[in-house]
PDBQT receptor file of N, H, CA, C and O in Angstrom, charges set to zero:
ATOM      1  N   UNK A   1     -15.219  45.754  25.003  1.00  0.00    +0.000 N 
ATOM      2  CA  UNK A   1     -16.091  45.489  25.918  1.00  0.00    +0.000 C 
ATOM      3  C   UNK A   1     -17.136  46.645  25.989  1.00  0.00    +0.000 C 
ATOM      4  O   UNK A   1     -18.231  46.211  26.347  1.00  0.00    +0.000 OA
ATOM      5  N   UNK A   2     -17.125  47.673  25.810  1.00  0.00    +0.000 N 
ATOM      6  H   UNK A   2     -16.236  48.025  25.520  1.00  0.00    +0.000 HD
ATOM      7  CA  UNK A   2     -18.113  48.743  26.060  1.00  0.00    +0.000 C 
ATOM      8  C   UNK A   2     -19.199  48.622  25.103  1.00  0.00    +0.000 C 
ATOM      9  O   UNK A   2     -20.265  49.181  25.361  1.00  0.00    +0.000 OA
ATOM     10  N   UNK A   3     -19.004  47.709  23.627  1.00  0.00    +0.000 N 
ATOM     11  H   UNK A   3     -18.138  47.255  23.418  1.00  0.00    +0.000 HD
ATOM     12  CA  UNK A   3     -20.594  47.884  22.672  1.00  0.00    +0.000 C 
ATOM     13  C   UNK A   3     -21.157  46.491  23.591  1.00  0.00    +0.000 C 
ATOM     14  O   UNK A   3     -22.334  46.285  23.298  1.00  0.00    +0.000 OA
ATOM     15  N   UNK A   4     -20.696  45.607  24.496  1.00  0.00    +0.000 N 
ATOM     16  H   UNK A   4     -19.739  45.774  24.734  1.00  0.00    +0.000 HD
ATOM     17  CA  UNK A   4     -21.631  44.778  24.981  1.00  0.00    +0.000 C 
ATOM     18  C   UNK A   4     -22.168  45.404  26.584  1.00  0.00    +0.000 C 
ATOM     19  O   UNK A   4     -22.617  44.699  27.488  1.00  0.00    +0.000 OA
ATOM     20  N   UNK A   5     -22.046  46.372  26.612  1.00  0.00    +0.000 N 
ATOM     21  H   UNK A   5     -21.681  46.944  25.877  1.00  0.00    +0.000 HD
ATOM     22  CA  UNK A   5     -22.624  47.129  27.833  1.00  0.00    +0.000 C 
ATOM     23  C   UNK A   5     -23.965  47.736  27.384  1.00  0.00    +0.000 C 
ATOM     24  O   UNK A   5     -24.084  48.527  26.448  1.00  0.00    +0.000 OA
ATOM     25  N   UNK A   6     -24.934  47.285  28.141  1.00  0.00    +0.000 N 
ATOM     26  H   UNK A   6     -24.838  46.643  28.901  1.00  0.00    +0.000 HD
ATOM     27  CA  UNK A   6     -26.457  47.678  28.083  1.00  0.00    +0.000 C 
ATOM     28  C   UNK A   6     -26.445  49.264  27.974  1.00  0.00    +0.000 C 
ATOM     29  O   UNK A   6     -27.085  49.807  27.074  1.00  0.00    +0.000 OA
ATOM     30  N   UNK A   7     -25.766  49.953  28.830  1.00  0.00    +0.000 N 
ATOM     31  H   UNK A   7     -25.246  49.512  29.562  1.00  0.00    +0.000 HD
ATOM     32  CA  UNK A   7     -25.415  51.165  29.114  1.00  0.00    +0.000 C 
ATOM     33  C   UNK A   7     -25.341  52.076  27.353  1.00  0.00    +0.000 C 
ATOM     34  O   UNK A   7     -25.800  53.140  26.938  1.00  0.00    +0.000 OA
ATOM     35  N   UNK A   8     -24.598  51.080  26.804  1.00  0.00    +0.000 N 
ATOM     36  H   UNK A   8     -24.225  50.215  27.141  1.00  0.00    +0.000 HD
ATOM     37  CA  UNK A   8     -23.975  52.249  25.788  1.00  0.00    +0.000 C 
ATOM     38  C   UNK A   8     -24.908  51.491  24.659  1.00  0.00    +0.000 C 
ATOM     39  O   UNK A   8     -24.933  52.097  23.588  1.00  0.00    +0.000 OA
ATOM     40  N   UNK A   9     -25.583  50.426  24.698  1.00  0.00    +0.000 N 
ATOM     41  H   UNK A   9     -25.563  49.933  25.568  1.00  0.00    +0.000 HD
ATOM     42  CA  UNK A   9     -26.584  50.424  23.571  1.00  0.00    +0.000 C 
ATOM     43  C   UNK A   9     -27.408  51.242  23.953  1.00  0.00    +0.000 C 
ATOM     44  O   UNK A   9     -27.491  51.987  22.976  1.00  0.00    +0.000 OA
ATOM     45  N   UNK A  10     -28.365  51.785  25.020  1.00  0.00    +0.000 N 
ATOM     46  H   UNK A  10     -28.298  51.180  25.814  1.00  0.00    +0.000 HD
ATOM     47  CA  UNK A  10     -29.179  52.388  25.423  1.00  0.00    +0.000 C 
ATOM     48  C   UNK A  10     -28.677  54.001  25.076  1.00  0.00    +0.000 C 
ATOM     49  O   UNK A  10     -29.522  54.840  24.766  1.00  0.00    +0.000 OA
ATOM     50  N   UNK A  11     -27.321  54.319  25.155  1.00  0.00    +0.000 N 
ATOM     51  H   UNK A  11     -26.635  53.637  25.406  1.00  0.00    +0.000 HD
ATOM     52  CA  UNK A  11     -27.071  55.850  24.743  1.00  0.00    +0.000 C 
ATOM     53  C   UNK A  11     -27.080  55.904  23.227  1.00  0.00    +0.000 C 
ATOM     54  O   UNK A  11     -27.355  56.887  22.538  1.00  0.00    +0.000 OA
ATOM     55  N   UNK A  12     -26.750  54.740  22.835  1.00  0.00    +0.000 N 
ATOM     56  H   UNK A  12     -26.527  53.942  23.394  1.00  0.00    +0.000 HD
ATOM     57  CA  UNK A  12     -26.823  55.025  21.009  1.00  0.00    +0.000 C 
ATOM     58  C   UNK A  12     -27.937  54.939  20.392  1.00  0.00    +0.000 C 
ATOM     59  O   UNK A  12     -28.358  55.441  19.351  1.00  0.00    +0.000 OA
ATOM     60  N   UNK A  13     -28.431  54.137  21.270  1.00  0.00    +0.000 N 
ATOM     61  H   UNK A  13     -28.088  53.729  22.116  1.00  0.00    +0.000 HD
ATOM     62  CA  UNK A  13     -30.531  54.274  20.682  1.00  0.00    +0.000 C 
ATOM     63  C   UNK A  13     -31.681  55.309  21.085  1.00  0.00    +0.000 C 
ATOM     64  O   UNK A  13     -32.751  55.436  20.489  1.00  0.00    +0.000 OA
ATOM     65  N   UNK A  14     -31.184  56.151  22.410  1.00  0.00    +0.000 N 
ATOM     66  H   UNK A  14     -30.315  56.047  22.894  1.00  0.00    +0.000 HD
ATOM     67  CA  UNK A  14     -32.093  56.754  22.914  1.00  0.00    +0.000 C 
ATOM     68  C   UNK A  14     -31.654  58.443  23.211  1.00  0.00    +0.000 C 
ATOM     69  O   UNK A  14     -32.444  59.386  23.184  1.00  0.00    +0.000 OA
ATOM     70  N   UNK A  15     -30.266  58.511  23.479  1.00  0.00    +0.000 N 
ATOM     71  H   UNK A  15     -29.624  57.744  23.502  1.00  0.00    +0.000 HD
ATOM     72  CA  UNK A  15     -29.980  59.834  23.907  1.00  0.00    +0.000 C 
ATOM     73  C   UNK A  15     -29.180  60.386  22.724  1.00  0.00    +0.000 C 
ATOM     74  O   UNK A  15     -29.250  61.608  22.595  1.00  0.00    +0.000 OA
ATOM     75  N   UNK A  16     -28.329  59.627  21.713  1.00  0.00    +0.000 N 
ATOM     76  H   UNK A  16     -28.272  58.634  21.818  1.00  0.00    +0.000 HD
ATOM     77  CA  UNK A  16     -27.631  60.469  20.429  1.00  0.00    +0.000 C 
ATOM     78  C   UNK A  16     -28.567  60.651  19.335  1.00  0.00    +0.000 C 
ATOM     79  O   UNK A  16     -28.178  61.466  18.498  1.00  0.00    +0.000 OA
ATOM     80  N   UNK A  17     -29.723  60.102  19.106  1.00  0.00    +0.000 N 
ATOM     81  H   UNK A  17     -30.039  59.440  19.785  1.00  0.00    +0.000 HD
ATOM     82  CA  UNK A  17     -30.852  60.782  17.811  1.00  0.00    +0.000 C 
ATOM     83  C   UNK A  17     -31.384  61.752  18.274  1.00  0.00    +0.000 C 
ATOM     84  O   UNK A  17     -32.191  62.227  17.476  1.00  0.00    +0.000 OA
ATOM     85  N   UNK A  18     -31.303  62.399  19.401  1.00  0.00    +0.000 N 
ATOM     86  H   UNK A  18     -30.647  62.012  20.049  1.00  0.00    +0.000 HD
ATOM     87  CA  UNK A  18     -31.981  63.643  19.972  1.00  0.00    +0.000 C 
ATOM     88  C   UNK A  18     -30.826  64.831  19.368  1.00  0.00    +0.000 C 
ATOM     89  O   UNK A  18     -31.306  65.943  19.150  1.00  0.00    +0.000 OA
ATOM     90  N   UNK A  19     -29.671  64.683  19.153  1.00  0.00    +0.000 N 
ATOM     91  H   UNK A  19     -29.281  63.779  19.330  1.00  0.00    +0.000 HD
ATOM     92  CA  UNK A  19     -28.778  65.471  18.507  1.00  0.00    +0.000 C 
ATOM     93  C   UNK A  19     -28.768  65.436  17.074  1.00  0.00    +0.000 C 
ATOM     94  O   UNK A  19     -27.802  65.964  16.524  1.00  0.00    +0.000 OA
ATOM     95  N   UNK A  20     -29.442  65.041  16.539  1.00  0.00    +0.000 N 
ATOM     96  H   UNK A  20     -30.227  64.613  16.986  1.00  0.00    +0.000 HD
ATOM     97  CA  UNK A  20     -29.726  64.783  14.585  1.00  0.00    +0.000 C 
ATOM     98  C   UNK A  20     -30.707  65.766  14.358  1.00  0.00    +0.000 C 
ATOM     99  O   UNK A  20     -31.619  65.996  15.152  1.00  0.00    +0.000 OA
ATOM    100  N   UNK A  21     -30.539  66.334  13.315  1.00  0.00    +0.000 N 
ATOM    101  H   UNK A  21     -29.798  66.146  12.670  1.00  0.00    +0.000 HD
ATOM    102  CA  UNK A  21     -31.305  67.128  12.745  1.00  0.00    +0.000 C 
ATOM    103  C   UNK A  21     -32.873  66.404  12.607  1.00  0.00    +0.000 C 
ATOM    104  O   UNK A  21     -33.014  65.189  12.463  1.00  0.00    +0.000 OA
ATOM    105  N   UNK A  22     -34.246  67.577  12.694  1.00  0.00    +0.000 N 
ATOM    106  H   UNK A  22     -34.131  68.563  12.812  1.00  0.00    +0.000 HD
ATOM    107  CA  UNK A  22     -35.416  67.032  12.780  1.00  0.00    +0.000 C 
ATOM    108  C   UNK A  22     -35.478  66.683  11.446  1.00  0.00    +0.000 C 
ATOM    109  O   UNK A  22     -34.849  67.402  10.670  1.00  0.00    +0.000 OA
ATOM    110  N   UNK A  23     -36.235  65.523  10.898  1.00  0.00    +0.000 N 
ATOM    111  H   UNK A  23     -36.746  64.938  11.529  1.00  0.00    +0.000 HD
ATOM    112  CA  UNK A  23     -36.505  65.723   9.454  1.00  0.00    +0.000 C 
ATOM    113  C   UNK A  23     -35.560  65.480   8.100  1.00  0.00    +0.000 C 
ATOM    114  O   UNK A  23     -35.732  65.678   6.897  1.00  0.00    +0.000 OA
ATOM    115  N   UNK A  24     -34.104  64.768   9.191  1.00  0.00    +0.000 N 
ATOM    116  H   UNK A  24     -33.964  64.607  10.168  1.00  0.00    +0.000 HD
ATOM    117  CA  UNK A  24     -32.927  64.696   7.878  1.00  0.00    +0.000 C 
ATOM    118  C   UNK A  24     -33.195  63.395   7.310  1.00  0.00    +0.000 C 
ATOM    119  O   UNK A  24     -33.555  62.401   7.940  1.00  0.00    +0.000 OA
ATOM    120  N   UNK A  25     -32.970  63.493   5.951  1.00  0.00    +0.000 N 
ATOM    121  H   UNK A  25     -32.678  64.301   5.440  1.00  0.00    +0.000 HD
ATOM    122  CA  UNK A  25     -33.013  62.185   5.267  1.00  0.00    +0.000 C 
ATOM    123  C   UNK A  25     -32.101  61.195   5.081  1.00  0.00    +0.000 C 
ATOM    124  O   UNK A  25     -32.219  60.176   4.401  1.00  0.00    +0.000 OA
ATOM    125  N   UNK A  26     -30.868  61.696   5.958  1.00  0.00    +0.000 N 
ATOM    126  H   UNK A  26     -30.772  62.524   6.511  1.00  0.00    +0.000 HD
ATOM    127  CA  UNK A  26     -29.620  60.718   6.035  1.00  0.00    +0.000 C 
ATOM    128  C   UNK A  26     -29.506  60.958   7.589  1.00  0.00    +0.000 C 
ATOM    129  O   UNK A  26     -29.244  61.999   8.192  1.00  0.00    +0.000 OA
ATOM    130  N   UNK A  27     -29.789  59.645   8.080  1.00  0.00    +0.000 N 
ATOM    131  H   UNK A  27     -30.002  58.799   7.591  1.00  0.00    +0.000 HD
ATOM    132  CA  UNK A  27     -29.389  60.010   9.638  1.00  0.00    +0.000 C 
ATOM    133  C   UNK A  27     -28.197  58.755   9.910  1.00  0.00    +0.000 C 
ATOM    134  O   UNK A  27     -28.285  58.184  10.997  1.00  0.00    +0.000 OA
ATOM    135  N   UNK A  28     -27.358  58.418   9.190  1.00  0.00    +0.000 N 
ATOM    136  H   UNK A  28     -27.286  58.882   8.308  1.00  0.00    +0.000 HD
ATOM    137  CA  UNK A  28     -26.578  57.013   9.448  1.00  0.00    +0.000 C 
ATOM    138  C   UNK A  28     -25.291  57.968   9.602  1.00  0.00    +0.000 C 
ATOM    139  O   UNK A  28     -24.814  57.875  10.733  1.00  0.00    +0.000 OA
ATOM    140  N   UNK A  29     -24.728  58.702   8.910  1.00  0.00    +0.000 N 
ATOM    141  H   UNK A  29     -25.115  58.777   7.991  1.00  0.00    +0.000 HD
ATOM    142  CA  UNK A  29     -23.615  59.521   8.577  1.00  0.00    +0.000 C 
ATOM    143  C   UNK A  29     -23.552  60.240   9.903  1.00  0.00    +0.000 C 
ATOM    144  O   UNK A  29     -22.593  59.850  10.569  1.00  0.00    +0.000 OA
ATOM    145  N   UNK A  30     -24.253  61.139  10.469  1.00  0.00    +0.000 N 
ATOM    146  H   UNK A  30     -25.032  61.456   9.928  1.00  0.00    +0.000 HD
ATOM    147  CA  UNK A  30     -23.747  62.176  11.654  1.00  0.00    +0.000 C 
ATOM    148  C   UNK A  30     -23.900  61.080  13.081  1.00  0.00    +0.000 C 
ATOM    149  O   UNK A  30     -23.194  61.087  14.090  1.00  0.00    +0.000 OA
ATOM    150  N   UNK A  31     -25.264  60.023  12.702  1.00  0.00    +0.000 N 
ATOM    151  H   UNK A  31     -25.838  60.018  11.883  1.00  0.00    +0.000 HD
ATOM    152  CA  UNK A  31     -25.183  59.025  14.192  1.00  0.00    +0.000 C 
ATOM    153  C   UNK A  31     -23.817  58.328  14.270  1.00  0.00    +0.000 C 
ATOM    154  O   UNK A  31     -23.342  57.861  15.305  1.00  0.00    +0.000 OA
ATOM    155  N   UNK A  32     -23.307  58.311  13.201  1.00  0.00    +0.000 N 
ATOM    156  H   UNK A  32     -23.693  58.690  12.360  1.00  0.00    +0.000 HD
ATOM    157  CA  UNK A  32     -21.812  57.478  13.116  1.00  0.00    +0.000 C 
ATOM    158  C   UNK A  32     -20.503  58.445  13.588  1.00  0.00    +0.000 C 
ATOM    159  O   UNK A  32     -19.544  58.089  14.273  1.00  0.00    +0.000 OA
ATOM    160  N   UNK A  33     -20.672  59.294  13.217  1.00  0.00    +0.000 N 
ATOM    161  H   UNK A  33     -21.451  59.583  12.661  1.00  0.00    +0.000 HD
ATOM    162  CA  UNK A  33     -19.807  60.716  13.687  1.00  0.00    +0.000 C 
ATOM    163  C   UNK A  33     -20.018  60.673  15.354  1.00  0.00    +0.000 C 
ATOM    164  O   UNK A  33     -19.113  60.488  16.168  1.00  0.00    +0.000 OA
ATOM    165  N   UNK A  34     -21.350  60.876  15.641  1.00  0.00    +0.000 N 
ATOM    166  H   UNK A  34     -22.086  61.026  14.980  1.00  0.00    +0.000 HD
ATOM    167  CA  UNK A  34     -21.525  61.228  17.139  1.00  0.00    +0.000 C 
ATOM    168  C   UNK A  34     -21.187  59.867  18.018  1.00  0.00    +0.000 C 
ATOM    169  O   UNK A  34     -20.945  59.983  19.219  1.00  0.00    +0.000 OA
ATOM    170  N   UNK A  35     -21.181  58.536  17.356  1.00  0.00    +0.000 N 
ATOM    171  H   UNK A  35     -21.378  58.441  16.380  1.00  0.00    +0.000 HD
ATOM    172  CA  UNK A  35     -20.845  57.226  18.236  1.00  0.00    +0.000 C 
ATOM    173  C   UNK A  35     -19.326  57.657  17.946  1.00  0.00    +0.000 C 
ATOM    174  O   UNK A  35     -18.828  57.885  19.048  1.00  0.00    +0.000 OA
ATOM    175  N   UNK A  36     -18.484  57.842  17.049  1.00  0.00    +0.000 N 
ATOM    176  H   UNK A  36     -18.888  57.656  16.153  1.00  0.00    +0.000 HD
ATOM    177  CA  UNK A  36     -16.989  57.877  17.146  1.00  0.00    +0.000 C 
ATOM    178  C   UNK A  36     -16.422  58.826  18.025  1.00  0.00    +0.000 C 
ATOM    179  O   UNK A  36     -15.384  58.651  18.664  1.00  0.00    +0.000 OA
ATOM    180  N   UNK A  37     -17.192  59.923  18.042  1.00  0.00    +0.000 N 
ATOM    181  H   UNK A  37     -18.035  60.065  17.523  1.00  0.00    +0.000 HD
ATOM    182  CA  UNK A  37     -16.744  60.954  18.958  1.00  0.00    +0.000 C 
ATOM    183  C   UNK A  37     -17.221  60.606  20.811  1.00  0.00    +0.000 C 
ATOM    184  O   UNK A  37     -16.610  61.110  21.754  1.00  0.00    +0.000 OA
ATOM    185  N   UNK A  38     -18.327  59.727  20.947  1.00  0.00    +0.000 N 
ATOM    186  H   UNK A  38     -18.824  59.318  20.182  1.00  0.00    +0.000 HD
ATOM    187  CA  UNK A  38     -18.332  59.323  21.983  1.00  0.00    +0.000 C 
ATOM    188  C   UNK A  38     -17.049  58.551  22.407  1.00  0.00    +0.000 C 
ATOM    189  O   UNK A  38     -16.330  58.855  23.359  1.00  0.00    +0.000 OA
ATOM    190  N   UNK A  39     -16.888  57.601  21.634  1.00  0.00    +0.000 N 
ATOM    191  H   UNK A  39     -17.471  57.354  20.861  1.00  0.00    +0.000 HD
ATOM    192  CA  UNK A  39     -15.833  56.367  21.898  1.00  0.00    +0.000 C 
ATOM    193  C   UNK A  39     -14.684  56.846  21.725  1.00  0.00    +0.000 C 
ATOM    194  O   UNK A  39     -13.869  56.075  22.233  1.00  0.00    +0.000 OA
ATOM    195  N   UNK A  40     -14.091  57.910  21.173  1.00  0.00    +0.000 N 
ATOM    196  H   UNK A  40     -14.753  58.536  20.761  1.00  0.00    +0.000 HD
ATOM    197  CA  UNK A  40     -13.081  58.607  21.349  1.00  0.00    +0.000 C 
ATOM    198  C   UNK A  40     -12.983  59.412  23.064  1.00  0.00    +0.000 C 
ATOM    199  O   UNK A  40     -12.006  59.338  23.810  1.00  0.00    +0.000 OA
ATOM    200  N   UNK A  41     -13.909  59.934  23.270  1.00  0.00    +0.000 N 
ATOM    201  H   UNK A  41     -14.702  59.994  22.665  1.00  0.00    +0.000 HD
ATOM    202  CA  UNK A  41     -14.140  60.635  24.487  1.00  0.00    +0.000 C 
ATOM    203  C   UNK A  41     -13.594  59.594  25.527  1.00  0.00    +0.000 C 
ATOM    204  O   UNK A  41     -12.568  59.620  26.207  1.00  0.00    +0.000 OA
ATOM    205  N   UNK A  42     -14.925  58.373  25.405  1.00  0.00    +0.000 N 
ATOM    206  H   UNK A  42     -15.758  58.352  24.853  1.00  0.00    +0.000 HD
ATOM    207  CA  UNK A  42     -14.663  57.057  26.609  1.00  0.00    +0.000 C 
ATOM    208  C   UNK A  42     -13.255  56.295  26.351  1.00  0.00    +0.000 C 
ATOM    209  O   UNK A  42     -12.878  55.345  27.036  1.00  0.00    +0.000 OA
ATOM    210  N   UNK A  43     -12.554  56.831  25.300  1.00  0.00    +0.000 N 
ATOM    211  H   UNK A  43     -12.860  57.604  24.743  1.00  0.00    +0.000 HD
ATOM    212  CA  UNK A  43     -11.124  56.322  25.427  1.00  0.00    +0.000 C 
ATOM    213  C   UNK A  43     -10.301  57.083  25.887  1.00  0.00    +0.000 C 
ATOM    214  O   UNK A  43      -9.397  56.487  26.473  1.00  0.00    +0.000 OA
ATOM    215  N   UNK A  44     -10.201  58.363  25.878  1.00  0.00    +0.000 N 
ATOM    216  H   UNK A  44     -10.935  58.847  25.402  1.00  0.00    +0.000 HD
ATOM    217  CA  UNK A  44      -9.249  59.013  26.208  1.00  0.00    +0.000 C 
ATOM    218  C   UNK A  44      -9.813  59.336  28.276  1.00  0.00    +0.000 C 
ATOM    219  O   UNK A  44      -9.032  60.055  28.900  1.00  0.00    +0.000 OA
ATOM    220  N   UNK A  45     -10.587  58.993  28.764  1.00  0.00    +0.000 N 
ATOM    221  H   UNK A  45     -11.221  58.409  28.257  1.00  0.00    +0.000 HD
ATOM    222  CA  UNK A  45     -11.084  58.726  29.955  1.00  0.00    +0.000 C 
ATOM    223  C   UNK A  45     -10.820  57.558  30.399  1.00  0.00    +0.000 C 
ATOM    224  O   UNK A  45     -10.543  57.505  31.597  1.00  0.00    +0.000 OA
ATOM    225  N   UNK A  46     -10.815  56.640  29.839  1.00  0.00    +0.000 N 
ATOM    226  H   UNK A  46     -11.039  56.683  28.865  1.00  0.00    +0.000 HD
ATOM    227  CA  UNK A  46     -10.372  54.987  30.254  1.00  0.00    +0.000 C 
ATOM    228  C   UNK A  46      -8.587  55.185  30.260  1.00  0.00    +0.000 C 
ATOM    229  O   UNK A  46      -8.015  54.769  31.267  1.00  0.00    +0.000 OA
ATOM    230  N   UNK A  47      -7.922  55.673  29.394  1.00  0.00    +0.000 N 
ATOM    231  H   UNK A  47      -8.387  56.011  28.575  1.00  0.00    +0.000 HD
ATOM    232  CA  UNK A  47      -6.676  55.976  29.462  1.00  0.00    +0.000 C 
ATOM    233  C   UNK A  47      -6.242  56.729  30.763  1.00  0.00    +0.000 C 
ATOM    234  O   UNK A  47      -5.286  56.318  31.420  1.00  0.00    +0.000 OA
ATOM    235  N   UNK A  48      -7.121  58.091  31.209  1.00  0.00    +0.000 N 
ATOM    236  H   UNK A  48      -7.898  58.425  30.675  1.00  0.00    +0.000 HD
ATOM    237  CA  UNK A  48      -6.430  58.366  32.090  1.00  0.00    +0.000 C 
ATOM    238  C   UNK A  48      -7.030  57.735  33.477  1.00  0.00    +0.000 C 
ATOM    239  O   UNK A  48      -6.415  57.944  34.523  1.00  0.00    +0.000 OA
ATOM    240  N   UNK A  49      -7.875  57.191  33.480  1.00  0.00    +0.000 N 
ATOM    241  H   UNK A  49      -8.375  57.021  32.630  1.00  0.00    +0.000 HD
ATOM    242  CA  UNK A  49      -8.327  56.229  34.692  1.00  0.00    +0.000 C 
ATOM    243  C   UNK A  49      -7.239  55.453  34.903  1.00  0.00    +0.000 C 
ATOM    244  O   UNK A  49      -6.793  55.439  36.050  1.00  0.00    +0.000 OA
ATOM    245  N   UNK A  50      -6.512  54.572  33.773  1.00  0.00    +0.000 N 
ATOM    246  H   UNK A  50      -6.874  54.583  32.841  1.00  0.00    +0.000 HD
ATOM    247  CA  UNK A  50      -5.746  53.750  33.857  1.00  0.00    +0.000 C 
ATOM    248  C   UNK A  50      -4.351  54.549  34.135  1.00  0.00    +0.000 C 
ATOM    249  O   UNK A  50      -3.582  53.988  34.915  1.00  0.00    +0.000 OA
ATOM    250  N   UNK A  51      -4.052  55.461  33.731  1.00  0.00    +0.000 N 
ATOM    251  H   UNK A  51      -4.676  55.916  33.097  1.00  0.00    +0.000 HD
ATOM    252  CA  UNK A  51      -3.112  56.146  34.117  1.00  0.00    +0.000 C 
ATOM    253  C   UNK A  51      -2.695  56.462  35.674  1.00  0.00    +0.000 C 
ATOM    254  O   UNK A  51      -1.681  56.267  36.344  1.00  0.00    +0.000 OA
ATOM    255  N   UNK A  52      -4.159  57.128  35.948  1.00  0.00    +0.000 N 
ATOM    256  H   UNK A  52      -4.983  57.286  35.404  1.00  0.00    +0.000 HD
ATOM    257  CA  UNK A  52      -3.807  57.704  37.348  1.00  0.00    +0.000 C 
ATOM    258  C   UNK A  52      -3.633  56.348  38.490  1.00  0.00    +0.000 C 
ATOM    259  O   UNK A  52      -3.053  56.396  39.575  1.00  0.00    +0.000 OA
ATOM    260  N   UNK A  53      -4.377  55.070  37.826  1.00  0.00    +0.000 N 
ATOM    261  H   UNK A  53      -4.848  55.031  36.944  1.00  0.00    +0.000 HD
ATOM    262  CA  UNK A  53      -4.619  54.117  38.885  1.00  0.00    +0.000 C 
ATOM    263  C   UNK A  53      -3.191  53.123  38.893  1.00  0.00    +0.000 C 
ATOM    264  O   UNK A  53      -2.904  52.287  39.750  1.00  0.00    +0.000 OA
ATOM    265  N   UNK A  54      -2.423  53.480  37.700  1.00  0.00    +0.000 N 
ATOM    266  H   UNK A  54      -2.656  54.159  37.004  1.00  0.00    +0.000 HD
ATOM    267  CA  UNK A  54      -0.896  53.029  37.656  1.00  0.00    +0.000 C 
ATOM    268  C   UNK A  54      -0.100  53.601  38.201  1.00  0.00    +0.000 C 
ATOM    269  O   UNK A  54       1.065  53.221  38.086  1.00  0.00    +0.000 OA
ATOM    270  N   UNK A  55      -0.438  54.809  39.058  1.00  0.00    +0.000 N 
ATOM    271  H   UNK A  55      -1.385  55.118  39.151  1.00  0.00    +0.000 HD
ATOM    272  CA  UNK A  55       0.205  55.633  39.427  1.00  0.00    +0.000 C 
ATOM    273  C   UNK A  55       0.985  55.936  40.915  1.00  0.00    +0.000 C 
ATOM    274  O   UNK A  55       1.657  56.957  41.062  1.00  0.00    +0.000 OA
TER     275      UNK A  55
């Protein structure tokens, strides 16, 4: 569901590349790692919201 969110697309295309090294030859791996970390944090937040909402 988050992949179809326009805010997520903007985040991955505009915000995350700012954290990559200037002039880096391989940007695919670090960008995938940053994306995976973001998705992991988002998952933990969603689980927390669900736990609080269920209580």
